[in-house]
Backbone as a chain_set.jsonl record, in Angstrom:
{"seq": "MLYEGRKRQIRRMLQALNNGVVRLHRIAFGPLAIGDLGEGETRELSASELSALRNAVGIDG", "coords": {"N": [[-65.197, -29.176, 68.193], [-64.968, -31.538, 65.626], [-63.127, -34.391, 65.249], [-63.11, -36.813, 64.027], [-65.021, -38.72, 61.845], [-67.214, -41.317, 61.809], [-68.344, -43.816, 59.646], [-71.23, -42.564, 58.453], [-71.446, -40.388, 60.133], [-70.988, -37.545, 60.264], [-72.577, -36.584, 58.161], [-75.108, -37.458, 59.066], [-75.343, -36.025, 61.478], [-75.473, -33.359, 60.578], [-77.724, -33.545, 58.969], [-79.675, -33.924, 60.9], [-79.871, -31.379, 61.814], [-81.156, -30.191, 59.795], [-79.501, -29.552, 57.66], [-77.973, -30.315, 54.76], [-75.161, -32.21, 53.511], [-72.981, -31.233, 51.064], [-70.411, -31.709, 50.065], [-67.622, -33.488, 51.326], [-64.299, -33.191, 52.487], [-61.392, -34.992, 52.794], [-58.737, -34.434, 54.97], [-56.682, -35.675, 56.179], [-55.301, -38.917, 56.819], [-55.111, -41.098, 59.224], [-51.856, -40.901, 60.491], [-51.006, -39.495, 58.302], [-50.944, -36.577, 56.398], [-52.862, -34.941, 53.905], [-52.094, -32.587, 52.615], [-50.921, -30.578, 49.946], [-51.779, -32.143, 47.852], [-53.535, -32.804, 44.887], [-56.737, -33.884, 43.602], [-56.643, -37.244, 42.674], [-53.88, -37.249, 42.47], [-50.64, -38.568, 43.324], [-47.919, -39.385, 45.585], [-44.617, -40.148, 46.784], [-44.113, -41.569, 50.02], [-42.515, -39.961, 52.763], [-39.621, -40.869, 54.73], [-40.135, -40.438, 57.45], [-42.945, -40.308, 57.443], [-43.591, -42.885, 56.604], [-42.547, -44.362, 58.724], [-44.193, -43.38, 60.814], [-46.668, -44.331, 59.925], [-46.262, -47.111, 59.971], [-45.856, -47.399, 62.718], [-48.386, -46.625, 63.644], [-49.973, -48.767, 62.88], [-48.826, -50.803, 64.202], [-46.558, -52.161, 63.287], [-43.255, -53.117, 63.449], [-40.289, -51.493, 62.409]], "CA": [[-64.605, -29.564, 66.932], [-65.08, -32.965, 65.353], [-61.856, -34.863, 64.707], [-63.257, -38.088, 63.342], [-66.38, -39.09, 61.484], [-67.322, -42.739, 61.521], [-69.386, -44.127, 58.665], [-71.881, -41.354, 57.937], [-71.728, -39.595, 61.324], [-71.044, -36.11, 59.976], [-73.772, -36.351, 57.348], [-76.301, -37.634, 59.909], [-75.41, -34.915, 62.426], [-75.938, -32.171, 59.876], [-79.093, -33.791, 58.518], [-80.522, -33.708, 62.078], [-80.029, -29.926, 61.924], [-81.747, -29.787, 58.512], [-78.452, -29.064, 56.76], [-77.372, -31.412, 54.013], [-73.745, -32.109, 53.167], [-72.761, -31.256, 49.622], [-69.136, -32.365, 49.802], [-66.672, -33.597, 52.424], [-62.925, -33.269, 52.004], [-60.484, -35.614, 53.749], [-57.497, -33.671, 55.08], [-55.651, -36.565, 56.707], [-55.667, -40.322, 56.991], [-54.196, -41.539, 60.269], [-50.774, -39.94, 60.695], [-50.624, -38.898, 57.019], [-51.71, -35.402, 55.978], [-53.013, -34.842, 52.455], [-51.283, -31.453, 52.17], [-51.287, -29.908, 48.697], [-52.106, -33.105, 46.797], [-54.801, -32.621, 44.21], [-57.523, -35.093, 43.381], [-56.025, -38.199, 41.764], [-52.423, -37.181, 42.503], [-49.945, -39.441, 44.267], [-46.538, -39.024, 45.878], [-43.907, -41.087, 47.646], [-44.097, -41.233, 51.439], [-41.199, -39.692, 53.326], [-39.204, -41.881, 55.71], [-40.84, -40.191, 58.713], [-44.35, -40.691, 57.248], [-43.633, -44.347, 56.559], [-42.332, -44.799, 60.096], [-45.406, -43.06, 61.572], [-47.712, -45.243, 59.471], [-45.949, -48.431, 60.536], [-46.085, -47.302, 64.148], [-49.825, -46.543, 63.862], [-50.598, -50.077, 62.703], [-48.154, -51.772, 65.057], [-45.52, -52.905, 62.575], [-41.914, -52.636, 63.751], [-39.456, -51.373, 61.224]], "C": [[-64.698, -31.083, 66.808], [-63.807, -33.424, 64.665], [-61.999, -36.122, 63.876], [-64.728, -38.333, 63.053], [-66.42, -40.561, 61.117], [-68.545, -42.992, 60.653], [-69.993, -42.837, 58.154], [-72.246, -40.399, 59.07], [-71.888, -38.103, 61.012], [-72.291, -35.782, 59.166], [-75.041, -36.458, 58.184], [-76.454, -36.497, 60.913], [-75.96, -33.661, 61.76], [-77.359, -32.339, 59.354], [-80.074, -33.569, 59.67], [-80.777, -32.221, 62.304], [-80.634, -29.328, 60.655], [-80.746, -29.107, 57.592], [-77.843, -30.263, 56.057], [-75.899, -31.155, 53.732], [-73.616, -32.212, 51.661], [-71.482, -32.017, 49.309], [-68.298, -32.377, 51.079], [-65.285, -33.754, 51.826], [-62.049, -33.87, 53.091], [-59.18, -34.827, 53.76], [-56.352, -34.511, 55.626], [-56.207, -37.977, 56.783], [-54.669, -40.899, 57.982], [-53.11, -40.493, 60.449], [-50.358, -39.207, 59.413], [-51.535, -37.73, 56.672], [-51.734, -35.333, 54.457], [-52.158, -33.708, 51.895], [-51.799, -30.842, 50.887], [-51.628, -30.866, 47.557], [-53.468, -32.802, 46.2], [-55.506, -33.961, 44.029], [-56.843, -35.976, 42.338], [-54.503, -38.181, 41.754], [-51.865, -38.144, 43.548], [-48.55, -38.893, 44.526], [-45.926, -40.118, 46.744], [-44.015, -40.623, 49.093], [-42.672, -40.939, 51.872], [-40.875, -40.789, 54.34], [-39.951, -41.69, 57.028], [-42.324, -40.553, 58.604], [-44.499, -42.204, 57.253], [-43.46, -44.932, 57.959], [-43.572, -44.556, 60.951], [-46.545, -43.996, 61.2], [-47.493, -46.641, 60.027], [-46.223, -48.459, 62.029], [-47.586, -47.313, 64.454], [-50.519, -47.898, 63.738], [-49.875, -51.188, 63.472], [-47.13, -52.649, 64.367], [-44.17, -52.306, 62.936], [-41.129, -52.488, 62.46], [-39.085, -50.007, 61.013]], "O": [[-64.523, -31.809, 67.787], [-63.446, -32.9, 63.611], [-61.103, -36.462, 63.103], [-65.577, -38.166, 63.929], [-65.722, -40.992, 60.2], [-69.627, -42.457, 60.894], [-69.307, -42.077, 57.471], [-73.242, -39.681, 58.98], [-72.847, -37.478, 61.467], [-72.982, -34.806, 59.456], [-75.953, -35.644, 58.034], [-77.571, -36.05, 61.174], [-76.818, -32.98, 62.322], [-78.117, -31.371, 59.303], [-81.182, -33.08, 59.451], [-81.779, -31.845, 62.913], [-80.626, -28.112, 60.465], [-81.097, -28.2, 56.837], [-77.259, -31.132, 56.703], [-75.452, -30.008, 53.721], [-74.09, -33.172, 51.055], [-71.453, -32.86, 48.413], [-68.268, -31.395, 51.821], [-65.12, -34.38, 50.778], [-61.964, -33.324, 54.191], [-58.584, -34.578, 52.712], [-55.19, -34.113, 55.548], [-57.419, -38.191, 56.808], [-53.519, -41.162, 57.631], [-53.417, -39.305, 60.55], [-49.446, -38.382, 59.447], [-52.757, -37.875, 56.654], [-50.736, -35.632, 53.801], [-51.563, -33.847, 50.826], [-53.0, -30.611, 50.753], [-51.752, -30.437, 46.41], [-54.437, -32.571, 46.923], [-54.935, -35.024, 44.274], [-56.508, -35.512, 41.248], [-53.889, -39.017, 41.093], [-52.534, -38.486, 44.523], [-48.057, -38.044, 43.783], [-46.639, -40.912, 47.357], [-44.011, -39.423, 49.365], [-41.73, -41.583, 51.412], [-41.756, -41.543, 54.754], [-40.356, -42.668, 57.657], [-42.906, -41.053, 59.568], [-45.437, -42.737, 57.847], [-44.146, -45.885, 58.331], [-43.966, -45.425, 61.729], [-47.31, -44.414, 62.07], [-48.432, -47.28, 60.502], [-46.764, -49.437, 62.546], [-48.011, -47.944, 65.422], [-51.525, -48.152, 64.402], [-50.257, -52.356, 63.403], [-46.862, -53.764, 64.815], [-43.958, -51.108, 62.749], [-41.294, -53.276, 61.529], [-38.377, -49.701, 60.053]]}, "num_chains": 1, "name": "protein.A"}
């Protein structure tokens, strides 16, 4: 299983197998999961998400 694609890694891997990528969908960004958000939708971060994000980038608070 691939957990992280850097730059165009996933596209290049599949191209090497003669399979093109039509569309990729991001399901998470760092400690934040996209969940049921639709394209273009936004929402407020919960306190635990904000804390996890701050922790991930090394900001105390």
